[in-house]
TORSEFI-460016 format. One record per residue (C-alpha): residue in three letters; x, y, z. Coordinates in steps of 0.05 Angstrom, whole numbers, padded with zeros to 5 digits, always signed. Layout:
<atoms>
ALAXYZ ...
</atoms>
This chain:
<atoms>
UNK+01067+01908+02155 UNK+01049+01919+02233 UNK+00982+01891+02248 UNK+00963+01959+02277 UNK+00967+01986+02207 UNK+00913+01937+02179 UNK+00843+01965+02159 UNK+00811+01914+02207 UNK+00855+01935+02260 UNK+00835+02009+02257 UNK+00761+01986+02249 UNK+00765+01942+02309 UNK+00792+02001+02354 UNK+00736+02044+02328 UNK+00685+01984+02343 UNK+00722+01968+02416 UNK+00704+02040+02436 UNK+00630+02030+02436 UNK+00630+01953+02456 UNK+00677+01970+02518 UNK+00613+02010+02546 UNK+00572+01949+02534 UNK+00551+01897+02585 UNK+00543+01821+02567 UNK+00478+01823+02598 UNK+00455+01872+02555 UNK+00479+01838+02492 UNK+00435+01779+02516 UNK+00375+01827+02523 UNK+00386+01853+02455 UNK+00401+01784+02422 UNK+00364+01732+02460 UNK+00388+01678+02409 UNK+00466+01692+02421 UNK+00476+01615+02433 UNK+00456+01596+02367 UNK+00498+01662+02343 UNK+00559+01640+02377 UNK+00564+01569+02390 UNK+00603+01529+02348 UNK+00616+01453+02339 UNK+00669+01403+02319 UNK+00656+01329+02328 UNK+00647+01318+02399 UNK+00662+01392+02423 UNK+00621+01453+02432 UNK+00650+01527+02441 UNK+00600+01569+02469 UNK+00620+01643+02459 UNK+00556+01675+02473 UNK+00580+01703+02540 UNK+00645+01739+02506 UNK+00634+01816+02498 UNK+00620+01809+02417 UNK+00571+01816+02369 UNK+00563+01795+02299 UNK+00602+01857+02275 UNK+00659+01840+02318 UNK+00665+01771+02291 UNK+00665+01798+02226 UNK+00721+01847+02238 UNK+00762+01800+02276 UNK+00756+01751+02211 UNK+00778+01807+02168 UNK+00836+01823+02209 UNK+00855+01744+02204 UNK+00849+01747+02130 UNK+00888+01810+02124 UNK+00947+01779+02166 UNK+00945+01724+02114 UNK+00922+01669+02165 UNK+00906+01617+02112 UNK+00972+01623+02083 UNK+01008+01613+02141 UNK+00965+01552+02158 UNK+00985+01516+02100 UNK+01056+01536+02112 UNK+01052+01500+02180 UNK+01023+01441+02155 UNK+01068+01436+02093 UNK+01134+01441+02135 UNK+01161+01506+02110 UNK+01217+01539+02157 UNK+01164+01580+02196 UNK+01211+01575+02262 UNK+01256+01625+02226 UNK+01306+01642+02282 UNK+01320+01568+02283 UNK+01313+01557+02210 UNK+01266+01495+02215 UNK+01192+01476+02205 UNK+01148+01466+02265 UNK+01117+01396+02245 UNK+01079+01373+02306 UNK+01017+01361+02264 UNK+01061+01308+02224 UNK+01066+01272+02290 UNK+00993+01251+02289 UNK+00981+01249+02215 UNK+00951+01179+02191 UNK+01000+01126+02161 UNK+01002+01133+02079 UNK+01000+01206+02077 UNK+01053+01236+02039 UNK+01094+01300+02065 UNK+01169+01313+02042 UNK+01204+01358+02079 UNK+01282+01373+02061 UNK+01281+01318+02015 UNK+01258+01272+02073 UNK+01192+01236+02079 UNK+01169+01255+02141 UNK+01106+01214+02154 UNK+01139+01153+02141 UNK+01193+01167+02193 UNK+01138+01182+02242 UNK+01106+01115+02241 UNK+01175+01082+02237 UNK+01186+01113+02303 UNK+01115+01096+02334 UNK+01127+01023+02315 UNK+01193+01020+02352 UNK+01156+01053+02411 UNK+01105+01006+02407 UNK+01151+00948+02410 UNK+01177+00976+02472 UNK+01108+00982+02505 UNK+01092+00914+02484 UNK+01154+00883+02517 UNK+01142+00921+02585 UNK+01070+00904+02583 UNK+01082+00829+02571 UNK+01133+00824+02623 UNK+01190+00810+02572 UNK+01230+00874+02602 UNK+01268+00850+02657 UNK+01310+00884+02711 UNK+01381+00863+02737 UNK+01348+00810+02783 UNK+01308+00782+02723 UNK+01246+00802+02754 UNK+01198+00843+02705 UNK+01185+00916+02706 UNK+01121+00940+02745 UNK+01140+01012+02754 UNK+01161+01065+02706 UNK+01192+01134+02725 UNK+01190+01190+02669 UNK+01247+01241+02685 UNK+01235+01302+02646 UNK+01222+01371+02655 UNK+01172+01426+02616 UNK+01141+01391+02551 UNK+01180+01324+02566 UNK+01141+01322+02631 UNK+01075+01365+02629 UNK+01047+01334+02570 UNK+01053+01261+02589 UNK+01037+01272+02662 UNK+00972+01309+02645 UNK+00946+01256+02597 UNK+00959+01205+02643 UNK+00924+01239+02697 UNK+00863+01255+02653 UNK+00859+01188+02618 UNK+00877+01136+02671 UNK+00804+01110+02669 UNK+00813+01090+02603 UNK+00874+01045+02613 UNK+00856+00971+02595 UNK+00854+00927+02649 UNK+00915+00885+02626 UNK+00964+00941+02640 UNK+00931+00974+02701 UNK+00986+00936+02745 UNK+01043+00978+02720 UNK+01051+01043+02753 UNK+01080+01103+02714 UNK+01107+01164+02758 UNK+01137+01233+02736 UNK+01199+01269+02763 UNK+01215+01339+02737 UNK+01240+01376+02806 UNK+01314+01391+02800 UNK+01325+01398+02878 UNK+01319+01322+02881 UNK+01265+01321+02936 UNK+01212+01296+02887 UNK+01259+01238+02866 UNK+01282+01222+02933 UNK+01211+01215+02962 UNK+01193+01172+02904 UNK+01251+01125+02905 UNK+01243+01109+02980 UNK+01182+01072+02959 UNK+01202+01033+02898 UNK+01238+00964+02878 UNK+01298+00979+02845 UNK+01297+00912+02811 UNK+01228+00925+02779 UNK+01236+00998+02767 UNK+01248+01030+02693 UNK+01269+01101+02682 UNK+01251+01140+02621 UNK+01301+01198+02605 UNK+01261+01248+02565 UNK+01301+01303+02538 UNK+01307+01335+02468 UNK+01379+01360+02479 UNK+01400+01311+02533 UNK+01433+01363+02560 UNK+01381+01396+02606 UNK+01415+01401+02675 UNK+01352+01386+02716 UNK+01338+01324+02681 UNK+01411+01292+02678 UNK+01416+01309+02752 UNK+01354+01264+02767 UNK+01378+01214+02721 UNK+01444+01210+02753 UNK+01416+01203+02817 UNK+01369+01148+02792 UNK+01436+01112+02771 UNK+01468+01118+02833 UNK+01406+01091+02868 UNK+01406+01029+02828 UNK+01485+01017+02837 UNK+01475+01019+02915 UNK+01416+00968+02908 UNK+01455+00923+02860 UNK+01524+00903+02893 UNK+01550+00859+02833 UNK+01518+00887+02776 UNK+01562+00927+02726 UNK+01536+01002+02708 UNK+01525+00980+02633 UNK+01476+00924+02654 UNK+01439+00974+02703 UNK+01430+01022+02646 UNK+01410+00977+02595 UNK+01356+00939+02639 UNK+01336+01000+02673 UNK+01342+01059+02626 UNK+01306+01084+02564 UNK+01328+01144+02531 UNK+01280+01193+02490 UNK+01317+01247+02451 UNK+01326+01283+02387 UNK+01403+01279+02408 UNK+01418+01203+02405 UNK+01494+01209+02407 UNK+01488+01248+02474 UNK+01444+01200+02503 UNK+01495+01144+02482 UNK+01551+01178+02512 UNK+01512+01178+02579 UNK+01506+01105+02570 UNK+01440+01088+02542 UNK+01450+01039+02486 UNK+01420+01047+02418 UNK+01371+00996+02432 UNK+01338+01028+02489 UNK+01334+01096+02450 UNK+01270+01129+02419 UNK+01283+01188+02374 UNK+01250+01250+02350 UNK+01269+01307+02310 UNK+01287+01383+02326 UNK+01227+01409+02288 UNK+01190+01383+02349 UNK+01184+01437+02397 UNK+01188+01413+02473 UNK+01115+01440+02490 UNK+01093+01403+02427 UNK+01123+01339+02437 UNK+01075+01293+02473 UNK+01051+01270+02408 UNK+01122+01238+02393 UNK+01159+01187+02429 UNK+01161+01235+02493 UNK+01092+01202+02494 UNK+01120+01138+02516 UNK+01089+01142+02587 UNK+01024+01154+02557 UNK+01029+01094+02514 UNK+01050+01051+02569 UNK+00996+01083+02612 UNK+00941+01074+02564 UNK+00963+01019+02518 UNK+00986+01036+02444 UNK+00910+01037+02421 UNK+00894+01092+02474 UNK+00956+01130+02450 UNK+00932+01124+02377 UNK+00866+01147+02393 UNK+00893+01213+02423 UNK+00934+01224+02357 UNK+00870+01210+02319 UNK+00833+01257+02359 UNK+00888+01310+02352 UNK+00888+01297+02271 UNK+00816+01306+02272 UNK+00826+01379+02297 UNK+00881+01387+02253 UNK+00838+01371+02194 UNK+00784+01423+02220 UNK+00835+01475+02227 UNK+00862+01467+02160 UNK+00796+01459+02120 UNK+00743+01495+02155 UNK+00724+01568+02136 UNK+00752+01619+02182 UNK+00684+01640+02203 UNK+00665+01565+02236 UNK+00736+01545+02251 UNK+00742+01531+02335 UNK+00817+01545+02340 UNK+00816+01610+02295 UNK+00754+01637+02336 UNK+00781+01625+02399 UNK+00844+01654+02385 UNK+00812+01715+02350 UNK+00759+01730+02412 UNK+00822+01724+02454 UNK+00860+01778+02407 UNK+00796+01818+02417 UNK+00800+01816+02494 UNK+00879+01831+02496 UNK+00890+01880+02444 UNK+00821+01920+02443 UNK+00787+01911+02513 UNK+00856+01906+02547 UNK+00843+01845+02586 UNK+00910+01816+02602 UNK+00896+01757+02647 UNK+00865+01696+02632 UNK+00840+01633+02677 UNK+00838+01567+02654 UNK+00781+01533+02691 UNK+00769+01455+02682 UNK+00707+01433+02719 UNK+00736+01365+02721 UNK+00785+01331+02766 UNK+00820+01289+02714 UNK+00839+01354+02677 UNK+00874+01384+02738 UNK+00940+01393+02702 UNK+00911+01426+02642 UNK+00921+01497+02669 UNK+00993+01486+02678 UNK+01003+01454+02613 UNK+00968+01515+02578 UNK+01009+01565+02614 UNK+01074+01532+02586 UNK+01041+01527+02516 UNK+01018+01597+02512 UNK+01065+01638+02550 UNK+01125+01602+02527 UNK+01106+01605+02457 UNK+01074+01672+02457 UNK+01107+01709+02510 UNK+01145+01751+02458 UNK+01158+01831+02452 UNK+01197+01825+02389 UNK+01166+01815+02319 UNK+01193+01762+02268 UNK+01228+01822+02235 UNK+01267+01836+02305 UNK+01224+01902+02320 UNK+01194+01915+02385 UNK+01121+01900+02386 UNK+01076+01967+02401 UNK+01017+01919+02423 UNK+01004+01870+02481 UNK+01018+01794+02465 UNK+01008+01735+02506 UNK+00969+01747+02577 UNK+00983+01717+02641 UNK+00951+01646+02647 UNK+00931+01614+02712 UNK+00879+01566+02730 UNK+00853+01508+02775 UNK+00802+01457+02775 UNK+00737+01498+02785 UNK+00710+01474+02846 UNK+00776+01483+02881 UNK+00783+01549+02848 UNK+00716+01574+02875 UNK+00748+01573+02941 UNK+00813+01607+02922 UNK+00815+01662+02873 UNK+00737+01666+02847 UNK+00729+01724+02895 UNK+00780+01763+02853 UNK+00742+01744+02789 UNK+00675+01764+02816 UNK+00688+01833+02854 UNK+00762+01850+02845 UNK+00791+01901+02803 UNK+00816+01859+02747 UNK+00783+01842+02683 UNK+00795+01773+02668 UNK+00775+01720+02610 UNK+00757+01652+02634 UNK+00757+01589+02597 UNK+00710+01537+02627 UNK+00721+01468+02608 UNK+00672+01409+02626 UNK+00645+01344+02602 UNK+00569+01337+02589 UNK+00568+01262+02608 UNK+00606+01227+02662 UNK+00589+01163+02707 UNK+00535+01147+02648 UNK+00556+01079+02650 UNK+00544+01065+02726 UNK+00480+01058+02766 UNK+00515+01092+02824 UNK+00468+01150+02835 UNK+00506+01187+02879 UNK+00563+01192+02829 UNK+00514+01218+02774 UNK+00484+01269+02828 UNK+00560+01291+02840 UNK+00570+01302+02766 UNK+00499+01345+02765 UNK+00526+01382+02822 UNK+00593+01399+02787 UNK+00559+01418+02717 UNK+00511+01463+02758 UNK+00572+01499+02792 UNK+00608+01505+02720 UNK+00543+01540+02691 UNK+00528+01580+02747 UNK+00599+01609+02755 UNK+00602+01629+02682 UNK+00533+01654+02677 UNK+00548+01704+02738 UNK+00617+01722+02717 UNK+00587+01742+02647 UNK+00517+01771+02671 UNK+00530+01795+02746 UNK+00477+01795+02788 UNK+00427+01809+02733 UNK+00415+01739+02745 UNK+00380+01748+02813 UNK+00311+01779+02825 UNK+00316+01851+02862 UNK+00395+01841+02863 UNK+00403+01924+02860 UNK+00371+01923+02932 UNK+00426+01886+02960 UNK+00481+01921+02992 UNK+00538+01943+02951 UNK+00587+01890+02981 UNK+00540+01835+02956 UNK+00535+01860+02890 UNK+00564+01825+02827 UNK+00586+01872+02770 UNK+00594+01814+02719 UNK+00620+01831+02650 UNK+00678+01779+02655 UNK+00681+01751+02581 UNK+00674+01674+02590 UNK+00678+01613+02539 UNK+00654+01549+02551 UNK+00682+01487+02516 UNK+00633+01430+02529 UNK+00662+01365+02505 UNK+00610+01303+02505 UNK+00657+01267+02549 UNK+00727+01261+02566 UNK+00762+01205+02522 UNK+00829+01195+02489 UNK+00800+01229+02423 UNK+00769+01287+02455 UNK+00825+01298+02500 UNK+00870+01301+02426 UNK+00821+01348+02402 UNK+00828+01399+02459 UNK+00897+01398+02463 UNK+00904+01403+02384 UNK+00855+01462+02393 UNK+00896+01505+02443 UNK+00963+01493+02401 UNK+00924+01520+02339 UNK+00899+01577+02376 UNK+00970+01597+02399 UNK+00992+01592+02324 UNK+00938+01636+02300 UNK+00949+01692+02353 UNK+01021+01689+02333 UNK+01008+01700+02263 UNK+00962+01764+02277 UNK+01017+01785+02327 UNK+01074+01776+02280 UNK+01112+01735+02333 UNK+01151+01665+02325 UNK+01115+01615+02375 UNK+01163+01562+02362 UNK+01223+01590+02399 UNK+01236+01604+02469 UNK+01303+01649+02475 UNK+01280+01679+02538 UNK+01294+01618+02582 UNK+01363+01611+02555 UNK+01402+01664+02587 UNK+01377+01640+02661 UNK+01407+01572+02642 UNK+01472+01604+02622 UNK+01481+01641+02684 UNK+01461+01585+02730 UNK+01520+01549+02696 UNK+01569+01610+02716 UNK+01540+01611+02790 UNK+01552+01536+02810 UNK+01629+01552+02812 UNK+01609+01611+02857 UNK+01579+01564+02904 UNK+01640+01526+02918 UNK+01682+01549+02978 UNK+01728+01606+02973 UNK+01704+01623+02907 UNK+01713+01692+02876 UNK+01644+01726+02878 UNK+01671+01799+02856 UNK+01641+01793+02789 UNK+01565+01792+02808 UNK+01520+01848+02829 UNK+01507+01868+02896 UNK+01447+01830+02913 UNK+01477+01765+02883 UNK+01545+01770+02925 UNK+01502+01784+02987 UNK+01459+01722+02979 UNK+01524+01676+02959 UNK+01560+01705+03025 UNK+01498+01686+03064 UNK+01492+01618+03038 UNK+01572+01603+03048 UNK+01561+01623+03121 UNK+01503+01576+03132 UNK+01541+01523+03101 UNK+01600+01525+03146 
</atoms>
């Protein structure tokens, strides 16, 4: 059954007709207790939905829709390892990657949790060896720099975590520098290598398939850089001392030259954008230590437990997902701004862009039929205080309706006597609360605003969610990321799409391969369209 054929969807359409005429400021006037109605907590997180254009009736109907779509059954299927990634005929078991030791989960005849923890122990052995100075380069010197080479999920998640949680790194490992390279054009890597010591640099090649062109191009460049720096060392020695491979395709990693002893494995049921909980998280463990990495896993598992066991009416991932459904499918809001008011979370918008748009950017249902409703909105974002000087003009006075997620920590710098730092955080909090207030309520928050000239008026009525965490720690970080993962899954269930494949990116990779030959001198280009032919000819002329 199409979601549009459910009773709740039809009821929501009727309800939306009236709610679309409402202003969020009016909803506050009618129900001053909205924060108590629409504030929800889980451990150290508070989700405030009171500045969304919703009522109790809206939430009731949205939960009815989730029930009609069989959400609870789908949640159990996710955790039990059923093959819900139907286009690739495999489970999506990222939740297993953060499940505590001792829990039993057999999938396709394999005890999954036991294997997960064996992999974690292998990763811990490598982390310990590097942190203790026992991993040595071709000159015998210890490693003091790690460069992660990956792209997409093999880059964004670890990069985001290392930036967000750097201050939680123990003193004993802060002398280890961790860098990330993802750009295919080579400029990012070339600039980095010019500042590094080859004898003390270790490369982590992170690639699920170990065939990703972007990643392997950078890996080969790194290998050549090492060769030029070490006249007498063989390639086998250089690779064994300066490369680690993290992949679900160990044979391909071995063929590239990385010995089995330098490999960490994960599974084909681990989607790239869901993989930082696996051995892809090696850079995180190197940056924070295994203790910090395990705290991230524990935070994510706490959210998993909440998602699986909490009634839908109080379930944070379900609530944030269903309010998103309301905005997208019933209020016709198809833009979503991610606004962390915390510089440590500067990479969160990019991470969520990939997580949501690669997962749910689909227009075909699980049954292979074209959708007759909108799915994933366009996501973008920036650290809030920077965004205020970039695109908030559009949010406040533009023609687009935009839903906004504000993310901020209540506490920071509480363990210091530096009053200026504490004041800065108060200023940051004030900006976060003020911007979400004006976006939702408009200039009704200002006395006599109606007398202002029209170009100074703020219409408001932009729906805003605030995610307030007690403070940013490895545990709360894990909670936040897992919450957004589950939000994506809930929305996929409502829309009847598969969030765990990404066929939309495959054709471009194939066509790029065919164009490589066309870029060689005197290549035939007649098979291409007129635009591509013209561009190829222009490139050829400029390279003569």
